[in-house]
C-alpha positions in Angstrom: -14.9 -19.4 89.9 -16.3 -18.2 93.1 -14.1 -15.0 93.4 -14.5 -11.9 91.4 -12.4 -12.0 88.2 -9.4 -9.7 88.2 -10.4 -7.9 85.0 -13.2 -6.3 87.1 -11.1 -5.2 90.1 -10.7 -1.6 89.0 -14.5 -1.2 88.7 -15.1 -2.6 92.2 -12.4 -0.5 94.0 -13.3 2.2 96.5 -14.8 5.4 95.1 -12.1 7.4 96.8 -9.6 6.0 94.4 -11.2 8.2 91.7 -9.7 11.7 91.3 -11.7 14.5 92.9 -13.7 12.1 95.1 -13.1 12.6 98.9 -14.9 11.2 102.0 -17.6 13.9 101.8 -18.4 13.1 98.1 -18.4 9.4 98.9 -21.3 10.0 101.5 -23.1 12.2 98.9 -22.8 9.6 96.2 -24.5 7.1 98.4 -27.8 9.0 97.9 -27.5 8.3 94.1 -27.0 4.6 94.9 -23.3 4.9 93.8 -20.9 3.0 95.9 -18.2 2.0 93.4 -16.8 3.0 90.0 -19.0 0.4 88.3 -22.1 2.2 89.6 -21.0 5.3 87.8 -20.8 3.4 84.5 -24.5 2.7 84.7 -25.5 6.2 86.0 -26.3 7.6 82.6 -27.0 11.3 81.7 -30.7 11.9 81.8 -30.7 15.0 79.6 -28.2 17.2 77.8 -27.4 20.8 76.8 -26.7 22.0 73.3 -23.5 24.1 73.6 -22.7 24.5 69.8 -21.1 27.9 69.3 -23.1 30.8 67.8 -22.1 34.1 66.3 -24.4 36.1 68.6 -27.0 36.0 71.3 -29.3 37.8 68.9 -31.8 35.4 67.2 -31.2 32.7 69.9 -34.2 30.9 71.3 -34.4 32.6 74.8 -34.5 31.8 77.6 -32.0 29.1 76.7 -28.3 28.1 76.7 -26.0 30.0 74.4 -22.3 29.6 73.7 -20.7 32.7 72.1 -17.4 34.5 71.8 -17.4 38.0 73.4 -15.1 41.0 74.0 -15.1 41.8 77.7 -16.1 45.4 78.6 -16.3 47.3 81.9 -17.0 45.7 85.3 -19.8 47.2 87.4 -19.3 46.1 91.1 -22.5 45.6 93.2 -24.3 48.7 94.3 -25.2 47.7 97.9 -25.6 44.4 99.8 -27.1 41.5 98.0 -26.9 43.2 94.6 -25.2 41.4 91.7 -21.8 42.1 90.1 -22.2 42.9 86.3 -19.8 42.7 83.5 -20.6 44.3 80.1 -19.7 42.1 77.1 -20.2 42.4 73.3 -20.5 39.6 70.8 -20.4 40.0 67.0 -23.8 41.7 66.9 -25.1 42.8 70.3 -24.0 43.9 73.8 -25.3 42.0 76.9 -24.4 41.4 80.5 -22.8 38.7 82.5 -24.2 38.6 86.0 -22.7 37.1 89.2 -24.0 36.9 92.8 -21.6 36.5 95.8 -18.5 36.4 93.5 -15.1 37.7 94.5 -14.0 40.8 92.5 -10.4 39.7 92.2 -11.5 36.3 90.8 -13.7 37.9 88.2 -11.0 40.4 87.2 -8.6 37.5 86.7 -10.9 35.3 84.5 -12.6 38.1 82.6 -10.1 41.0 82.2 -11.5 44.1 80.4 -10.6 44.1 76.7 -10.0 40.3 76.5 -11.7 37.8 74.2 -13.5 35.0 75.9 -15.9 32.2 74.9 -18.8 32.1 77.5 -21.5 29.5 77.7 -24.6 29.6 79.9 -28.3 30.3 80.2 -29.4 33.6 78.8 -32.6 35.4 79.7 -34.1 38.8 78.9 -34.6 41.3 81.7 -36.2 44.7 80.6 -35.1 44.0 77.1 -31.5 43.4 78.0 -30.0 39.9 77.6 -28.3 38.6 80.7 -26.2 35.4 81.3 -26.3 34.6 85.0 -23.2 32.6 86.2 -21.9 31.2 82.9 -21.0 27.5 83.2 -17.9 28.0 81.0 -15.6 30.9 80.6 -12.5 30.1 78.4 -10.0 31.8 76.2 -10.9 31.2 72.5 -7.9 28.8 72.0 -9.3 26.5 74.8 -12.9 26.7 73.7 -12.6 23.2 72.1 -13.0 21.8 75.6 -16.7 22.7 75.6 -18.5 19.8 74.0 -21.2 20.6 71.3 -23.7 18.6 73.3 -23.0 18.4 77.1 -24.5 15.4 78.9 -26.3 16.3 82.2 -26.3 13.8 85.0 -28.7 13.2 87.9 -27.3 14.9 90.9 -27.8 15.0 94.7 -26.9 17.4 97.4 -23.1 17.8 97.6 -22.5 16.5 94.0 -22.1 19.1 91.2 -22.2 18.4 87.5 -18.4 19.1 87.5 -17.7 16.5 90.2 -20.0 14.0 88.5 -18.5 14.5 85.0 -15.0 14.1 86.4 -15.8 10.9 88.4 -17.6 9.3 85.4 -14.7 10.1 83.1 -12.4 8.4 85.6 -14.6 5.4 85.9 -14.9 5.1 82.1 -11.1 5.1 81.9 -11.1 2.0 84.0 -13.7 0.1 81.9 -12.0 -3.0 80.4 -12.7 -4.6 77.1 -14.8 -7.6 77.9 -15.6 -10.7 75.8 -19.1 -10.8 74.3 -21.9 -12.5 76.2 -24.8 -11.6 73.9 -25.8 -14.2 71.3 -24.0 -13.0 68.0 -27.2 -13.4 65.9 -29.2 -11.3 68.4 -26.5 -8.6 68.6 -26.2 -8.3 64.8 -30.0 -8.2 64.3 -30.4 -5.4 66.8 -27.3 -3.5 65.6 -25.7 -3.2 69.0 -22.1 -2.1 69.7 -19.6 -4.0 71.8 -20.0 -3.5 75.6 -17.0 -1.0 75.9 -18.2 1.0 72.9 -21.8 1.0 74.3 -20.7 2.4 77.7 -18.6 5.1 76.1 -21.3 6.1 73.7 -24.0 6.2 76.3 -21.9 8.8 78.3 -21.1 10.9 75.2 -24.4 11.5 73.4 -24.1 13.6 70.3 -27.7 15.0 70.6 -31.0 14.3 72.4 -31.5 11.1 70.3 -28.4 9.7 72.1 -30.4 9.8 75.4 -33.3 7.8 74.1 -33.8 4.2 75.5 -34.0 2.9 71.9 -30.5 4.3 71.1 -28.3 1.2 70.2 -25.8 1.9 73.0 -28.4 2.4 75.7 -30.5 -0.5 74.4 -27.6 -2.8 74.6 -26.8 -1.8 78.2 -30.5 -2.3 79.1 -30.4 -5.8 77.5 -27.2 -6.6 79.6 -29.1 -5.9 82.8 -32.1 -7.9 81.7 -29.9 -10.8 80.6 -28.0 -10.9 83.9 -31.3 -10.9 85.8 -32.9 -13.6 83.6 -29.7 -15.7 83.8 -30.0 -15.6 87.6 -33.6 -16.7 87.5 -32.9 -19.4 84.9 -30.0 -20.7 87.1 -32.3 -20.8 90.1 -34.8 -22.7 88.0 -32.2 -25.1 86.7 -30.9 -25.6 90.2 -34.3 -26.4 91.5 -34.9 -28.8 88.7 -31.7 -30.6 89.5 -32.8 -30.8 93.2 -34.8 -34.0 93.4 -38.5 -33.6 93.6 -41.0 -36.4 94.1 -43.5 -37.5 91.5 -47.0 -37.1 92.9 -49.6 -38.6 90.6 -53.1 -39.6 91.8 -55.7 -41.8 90.3 -58.2 -39.0 90.2 -60.9 -40.5 92.4 -61.1 -37.6 94.8 -61.0 -35.0 92.1 -63.9 -36.7 90.3 -66.0 -36.4 93.5 -65.4 -32.7 93.8 -66.0 -31.9 90.2 -69.2 -33.9 90.2 -70.5 -31.9 93.2 -69.8 -28.5 91.5 -72.9 -26.7 90.3 -71.1 -25.8 87.0 -68.2 -27.0 84.9 -64.7 -25.5 85.3 -63.7 -22.8 82.7 -61.2 -23.6 80.0 -58.6 -21.6 81.8 -59.1 -23.6 85.0 -58.8 -26.8 83.1 -55.6 -25.7 81.4 -54.2 -24.6 84.8 -55.1 -27.9 86.4 -53.5 -29.9 83.6 -50.3 -27.9 83.9 -50.2 -28.4 87.6 -50.9 -32.2 87.4 -48.1 -32.6 84.8 -45.7 -30.7 87.0 -46.6 -32.7 90.1 -46.2 -36.0 88.3 -42.7 -35.1 87.2 -39.6 -36.1 89.2 -38.6 -32.4 89.6 -40.0 -29.9 92.0 -42.9 -27.8 90.8 -42.6 -24.0 91.2 -45.6 -22.5 89.5 -47.4 -19.2 89.8 -51.2 -19.3 89.5 -52.2 -15.8 88.4 -55.9 -15.1 88.3 -58.0 -12.0 88.3 -60.5 -11.3 91.1 -63.1 -14.1 91.0 -61.5 -16.2 88.3 -61.7 -19.4 90.5 -58.2 -19.9 91.9 -59.5 -21.6 95.0 -60.9 -24.5 93.0 -57.7 -25.0 91.0 -55.7 -24.9 94.2 -57.9 -27.4 95.9 -57.7 -29.8 93.0 -53.9 -29.6 93.2 -54.1 -30.4 96.9 -56.2 -33.4 96.2 -53.5 -34.7 93.7 -51.1 -34.6 96.7 -53.6 -36.5 98.9 -54.4 -39.1 96.1 -50.7 -39.7 95.9 -50.7 -40.6 99.6 -49.3 -37.3 100.9 -50.4 -34.1 102.5 -50.9 -30.5 101.3 -50.8 -27.2 103.0 -52.4 -23.9 102.0 -51.1 -20.7 103.5 -52.6 -17.2 103.7 -51.0 -14.0 104.8 -53.6 -13.2 107.4 -55.8 -15.1 109.8 -59.0 -13.7 108.3 -58.0 -15.0 104.9 -56.9 -18.4 106.3 -60.4 -18.7 108.0 -62.0 -17.8 104.7 -60.0 -20.4 102.7 -61.0 -22.9 105.3 -64.7 -21.9 104.9 -64.3 -22.1 101.1 -62.6 -25.5 101.1 -64.8 -27.2 103.7 -67.7 -28.1 101.4 -65.3 -29.3 98.7 -63.4 -31.3 101.3 -66.6 -32.8 102.5 -67.6 -33.8 98.9 -64.1 -35.5 98.5 -64.1 -37.1 102.0 -60.8 -35.4 102.9 -59.8 -34.2 106.4 -58.9 -30.5 106.5 -57.8 -28.5 109.6 -56.9 -24.9 110.3 -53.8 -23.8 112.2 -53.3 -20.1 113.2 -51.4 -18.2 115.9 -54.5 -18.5 118.0 -54.2 -22.2 118.5 -52.7 -22.7 121.9 -52.0 -25.4 124.4 -53.7 -28.8 124.3 -55.8 -28.1 121.2 -52.7 -27.1 119.3 -50.8 -30.2 120.4 -53.6 -32.4 119.3 -53.7 -30.9 115.9 -49.9 -31.2 115.5 -50.0 -34.8 116.5 -52.7 -35.6 114.0 -50.7 -33.8 111.4 -47.5 -35.7 112.1 -49.5 -39.0 112.0 -50.9 -38.0 108.6 -54.5 -37.9 109.8 -54.9 -34.3 108.7 -54.6 -34.5 104.9 -54.8 -30.7 104.1 -53.7 -28.0 106.5 -54.9 -24.5 106.1 -53.0 -21.8 108.0 -51.1 -18.5 108.4 -47.3 -18.3 108.8 -47.9 -20.3 112.0 -47.2 -23.3 109.8 -43.6 -22.3 109.6 -43.0 -22.9 113.3 -40.4 -25.4 114.3 -42.8 -27.9 116.0 -45.1 -28.1 112.9 -44.2 -31.5 111.3 -46.0 -33.2 108.4 -46.1 -37.0 107.9 -45.5 -36.5 104.1 -45.8 -32.9 102.7 -46.2 -33.1 98.9 -47.6 -29.6 98.0 -47.6 -26.1 99.5 -50.0 -23.6 98.1 -49.1 -20.0 99.0 -51.7 -17.3 98.7 -51.0 -13.7 97.8 -47.4 -13.9 96.8 -46.4 -10.3 97.3 -46.5 -10.8 101.1 -44.4 -14.0 100.9 -40.8 -13.4 99.8 -38.4 -15.8 98.3 -37.1 -16.6 101.7 -40.4 -18.0 102.9 -40.6 -20.1 99.8 -37.3 -21.7 100.8 -38.4 -22.1 104.5 -41.4 -24.0 103.2 -39.3 -26.2 101.1 -37.6 -27.4 104.3 -40.8 -28.6 105.8 -41.3 -31.0 102.9 -37.8 -31.6 101.5 -39.2 -32.0 98.0 -42.6 -30.4 98.2 -44.1 -28.9 95.1 -44.9 -25.2 95.4 -47.9 -23.4 93.9 -48.1 -19.6 94.5 -51.5 -17.9 94.0 -51.9 -14.2 93.4 -55.1 -12.2 92.8 -53.1 -9.2 91.6 -52.9 -9.3 87.8 -49.3 -8.5 87.0 -48.3 -6.9 83.6 -46.3 -9.3 81.5 -43.0 -7.4 81.9 -43.2 -7.5 85.7 -44.3 -11.1 85.7 -41.1 -11.9 83.7 -38.9 -9.9 86.1 -40.5 -11.1 89.3 -41.4 -14.7 88.5 -39.1 -15.5 85.7 -37.9 -18.6 87.6 -41.5 -20.0 87.8 -43.9 -21.6 85.3 -47.0 -19.4 85.1 -50.7 -20.4 84.7 -53.1 -17.6 84.0 -56.8 -17.7 84.8 -58.2 -15.1 82.4 -61.8 -16.3 82.1 -64.6 -15.6 84.6 -66.6 -18.7 85.8 -70.0 -19.0 84.3 -72.8 -17.1 86.0 -70.7 -14.1 87.1 -72.5 -11.0 86.1 -70.5 -7.9 85.1 -70.4 -5.2 87.8 -71.9 -1.8 87.0 -69.4 1.0 87.9 -70.5 4.6 88.2 -68.6 7.8 89.1 -70.4 10.0 91.6 -69.4 13.4 93.0 -69.1 13.6 96.8 -71.7 16.4 96.7 -74.4 13.8 96.0 -73.8 11.9 99.3 -77.5 12.1 100.4 -78.6 10.4 97.2 -76.2 7.6 97.7 -77.3 7.1 101.3 -80.9 7.1 100.1 -80.2 4.5 97.4 -78.4 2.4 100.1 -81.4 2.6 102.4 -83.7 1.1 99.7 -81.2 -1.6 98.9 -80.8 -2.7 102.5 -84.6 -2.8 102.9 -84.6 -5.3 100.0 -82.1 -7.5 102.0 -79.0 -6.5 100.0 -75.6 -5.8 101.6 -73.0 -3.1 100.9 -69.4 -2.3 101.7 -68.5 1.4 102.3 -64.8 1.9 102.0 -63.1 5.0 103.6 -59.6 6.1 102.9 -58.2 6.7 106.5 -59.0 5.8 110.0 -59.1 8.9 112.1 -59.6 12.6 111.5 -56.0 13.8 111.1 -54.9 17.4 110.7 -52.9 16.4 107.7 -55.8 15.1 105.7 -59.4 16.0 105.2 -60.2 12.5 103.9 -63.3 11.6 105.9 -62.6 8.9 108.5 -64.2 5.5 108.9 -65.3 6.3 112.4 -67.1 9.4 111.3 -68.8 7.8 108.3 -69.8 4.9 110.5 -71.6 7.3 112.9 -73.3 9.2 110.1 -74.5 6.0 108.4 -75.7 4.6 111.7 -77.7 7.7 112.3 -79.5 7.6 109.0 -79.8 3.8 108.5 -80.4 2.6 112.0 -78.3 1.3 115.0 -77.8 -2.4 114.2 -77.6 -2.1 110.5 -74.0 -0.8 110.2 -70.7 -2.4 111.2 -67.2 -1.1 111.3 -63.7 -2.6 110.6 -60.4 -0.8 110.4 -56.7 -1.5 110.8 -56.4 -0.3 114.4 -59.0 -2.6 115.9 -57.9 -5.6 117.9 -58.1 -8.7 115.7 -60.9 -10.3 117.7 -63.2 -7.2 117.2 -62.3 -7.1 113.5 -63.2 -10.8 113.0 -66.4 -10.4 115.0 -67.5 -7.4 112.9 -66.6 -9.3 109.7 -68.5 -12.4 110.9 -71.7 -10.4 111.7 -71.5 -9.0 108.1 -70.9 -12.5 106.6 -73.9 -13.8 108.5 -76.0 -10.9 107.2 -76.7 -9.4 110.6 -75.4 -6.0 109.5 -76.4 -4.5 106.1 -73.5 -2.1 105.6 -69.8 -2.7 106.5 -67.8 0.5 106.8 -64.2 -0.3 106.3 -60.7 0.9 105.6 -58.8 -1.2 103.0 -58.4 -4.2 105.3 -61.1 -5.8 103.2 -59.1 -5.5 100.1 -57.8 -9.0 99.9 -60.0 -12.0 99.6 -63.0 -11.4 102.0 -66.0 -13.2 100.5 -69.6 -12.3 101.2 -71.7 -13.5 98.2 -74.8 -11.5 99.3 -72.8 -8.1 99.3 -73.7 -6.5 95.9 -72.9 -2.8 96.5 -69.4 -1.3 96.9 -69.1 2.4 97.7 -65.6 3.8 97.7 -65.3 7.2 99.2 -62.7 9.6 97.8 -61.9 6.9 95.2 -59.4 9.3 93.5 -57.1 8.8 96.5 -56.7 5.0 95.8 -54.4 3.3 93.3 -55.8 1.5 90.4 -54.8 -2.0 91.6 -56.5 -1.3 95.0 -59.7 0.0 93.3 -59.8 -3.2 91.2 -59.3 -5.4 94.2 -62.0 -3.6 96.2 -64.5 -3.8 93.4 -63.8 -7.5 93.2 -65.3 -8.0 96.6 -68.8 -7.6 95.1 -70.3 -9.5 92.1 -69.8 -12.8 93.8 -73.5 -13.8 94.2 -76.8 -13.9 92.2 -77.7 -10.2 92.3 -76.6 -7.5 89.9 -73.7 -5.7 91.6 -72.8 -2.0 91.5 -69.6 -0.2 92.4 -69.9 3.6 93.2 -66.7 5.5 92.9 -67.2 8.7 94.9 -64.8 11.5 94.1 -64.1 15.0 95.3 -63.7 17.5 92.4 -61.7 18.9 90.9 -60.0 15.7 89.9 -56.3 15.6 89.0 -55.5 14.3 85.5 -54.2 11.0 87.0 -57.2 10.7 89.3 -59.5 11.1 86.3 -57.6 8.6 84.2 -57.8 6.0 87.0 -61.5 6.4 87.6 -62.3 6.3 83.9 -60.2 3.2 83.4 -62.3 1.6 86.2 -65.5 2.6 84.5 -64.4 1.3 81.1 -63.0 -2.2 82.0 -63.2 -5.0 84.5 -60.2 -6.8 83.0 -57.5 -6.9 85.7 -54.7 -7.4 83.2 -55.7 -4.3 81.2 -56.0 -2.3 84.4 -52.6 -3.5 85.6 -51.0 -2.3 82.3 -52.6 1.2 82.7 -51.4 1.2 86.3 -47.8 0.4 85.2 -47.9 3.1 82.5 -49.1 5.6 85.1 -47.0 4.8 88.1 -43.9 2.9 87.0 -42.7 -0.5 88.0 -41.3 0.2 91.5 -44.6 1.6 92.7 -46.8 -1.0 91.2 -45.4 -3.8 93.2 -43.7 -1.9 96.0 -40.2 -2.8 95.0 -38.8 -3.0 98.5 -40.3 -6.4 99.3 -41.2 -7.6 95.8 -38.0 -9.2 94.7 -38.0 -7.1 91.5 -34.6 -5.7 90.8 -33.8 -2.1 90.5 -32.4 -1.6 87.0 -30.2 1.4 86.4 -30.5 1.6 82.6 -33.3 -0.7 81.6 -36.9 0.3 81.9 -39.4 -2.4 82.7 -42.4 -0.3 81.5 -41.2 0.4 78.0 -38.8 -2.5 77.3 -41.0 -5.5 78.0 -40.1 -7.0 74.6 -36.4 -6.8 75.4 -37.0 -8.6 78.7 -38.8 -11.4 76.9 -35.9 -11.8 74.5 -33.5 -11.9 77.4 -35.5 -14.6 79.1 -35.6 -17.0 76.1 -31.9 -16.2 75.4 -30.9 -17.0 79.0 -32.8 -20.2 79.1 -31.3 -21.3 75.8 -27.8 -20.5 76.8 -28.1 -22.6 80.0 -29.7 -25.5 78.1 -26.8 -25.5 75.7 -24.1 -24.8 78.3 -25.4 -25.6 81.8 -22.0 -25.0 83.5 -21.3 -21.8 81.5 -17.9 -23.2 80.4 -18.0 -22.3 76.7 -16.4 -19.1 75.5 -19.8 -17.3 75.6 -20.6 -19.0 78.9 -17.4 -17.7 80.5 -18.3 -14.2 79.2 -21.7 -14.6 80.8 -20.1 -15.3 84.1 -18.2 -12.0 83.8 -21.6 -10.3 83.1 -23.0 -11.9 86.3 -20.1 -10.5 88.3 -20.4 -7.1 86.7 -24.1 -7.0 87.5 -23.4 -8.2 91.1 -25.5 -11.3 90.7 -23.4 -13.1 93.3 -26.2 -15.5 94.3 -26.4 -16.7 90.7 -22.7 -17.4 90.6 -23.1 -19.6 93.7 -25.7 -21.6 91.8 -23.4 -22.5 88.9 -21.9 -25.8 90.0 -18.2 -25.3 90.3 -16.7 -27.4 87.4 
């Protein structure tokens, strides 16, 4: 079944086939992400207006919407340009005014003739003690007043789409919604008390009151679950598809791992041991590993990754470790070198800078299998890079590597296992949405000997004190990062620039003591400045956030973040994680400009209260929403129309276990429920998932 089922055709027709929708509205609807009738079904009202009829405006909660029957009195045309047209009306108890701007007299005389009875509904406000209804939304003869709903749903709009156009288009789309067979597990549906799909869509568009708009309302919750289920089915199909694809069993005898662990100054944490065991079991299986290693800043991911690479080498193969930037690739190289030496394994670095003969020599050694572990940037994707026997690819910082690159890498080693590392703790709901197709290992313990970092909030007004404190620390041989928000003085922003701060600190701390790195420097200069800081030649490194990911200088024990309120929580957490890597007690100073916004204060206080990256990521998600936390554009997290990742984590978890169970019982989706699930995948436009179901 590789073509859309006929029952869904009406929902996937052109929008112009709906009454009242012309070419202009089609363009306008695009801004709402609406391209077909099906999109309207999932564009739910976000609020509503109580239009129940009252006897009088008197006693109503003003300003507010009132629906009332009136006798139309005299018309008072505008007294001068730009003045309103007024019509006096009387309800059962009081007189008030209907007010119109730019309205045509003949039109008003026709719909509101003096002496007639009319039901009017609109927002009423008091001006100088007189109630006024400006531009009523409804004006109807009493016998037609039944057309005004008691509770009128209000839809999200965009320029060029009015409530009227939207309501009409939605009603037309609803009239095309077919009855569909049930794809939800009957037990789950009964337990949750959810309606059938058709009833749920109808109810979600016709709320009886505000409760009908809540995410927990059975109709809305069911539609949210449908979105989650379709998404999790797609991930589960991808997972099953990969498991069917042959992998290779890579099991080593452990002799290289023993050497490395014996050379370590401390024993691995329990979390590291659990992760290593999970990875070793995956690699020893015949199917391809696809595992996410999620660890907070400084939880010891590098060791786990290197042990995994050693399993590949012990099994007679090669491994590759990839980083998003050259600076990180070099750092991984520096971090792995001592471990590689202890194990007696050959490691080499390949970046875009390798040119000519030197590059050719490396590639030849790689193709002969002499280089056992390759560390590099995306340069390892290039056509001429060939491995003798690639068994494992470790990818660092997942959010910069999309699914497409994961596949590319798969081609280099047809059955290579994949381990993705991320230092960004991800809240559980997002991990389920983004990495539901992967197995997940979490490093949630700090290695022994890591001291907690002291975090203090300091007003920007106390700059001189901070600089004085820094002067003393540098004299004792300590090092500090000083992070600035933006690079150059721009008119738009008064955030002090890195250039300026660099000059000021150099003036007060001494010429050679201060270095500078920012995004607009040529890579060579940036690396040189970083290297001087790593060697301890400069005491303070002034930087923009280019140091956020992964730069490691154990002697740096002070982190100053200027205008900390302008950074996001995840960024602040990553930056703070750059210190606290050595012997010394570390401090992080969050400098803020008062007055702080409520959000700014909440972020800074969260940083002061906890160092737990997972807790911080949950607060971040509550404050900013899913799309922002991971930058939805490149994250692979779907845009849900009804479901809400932040508040419905539990629902996503149920959908994941349900999807996995459905596929384990019915891998081809050929049972009655399986066929209904295929319809769901088409309805939710999960075409790639449909391609993964083996045809018959």
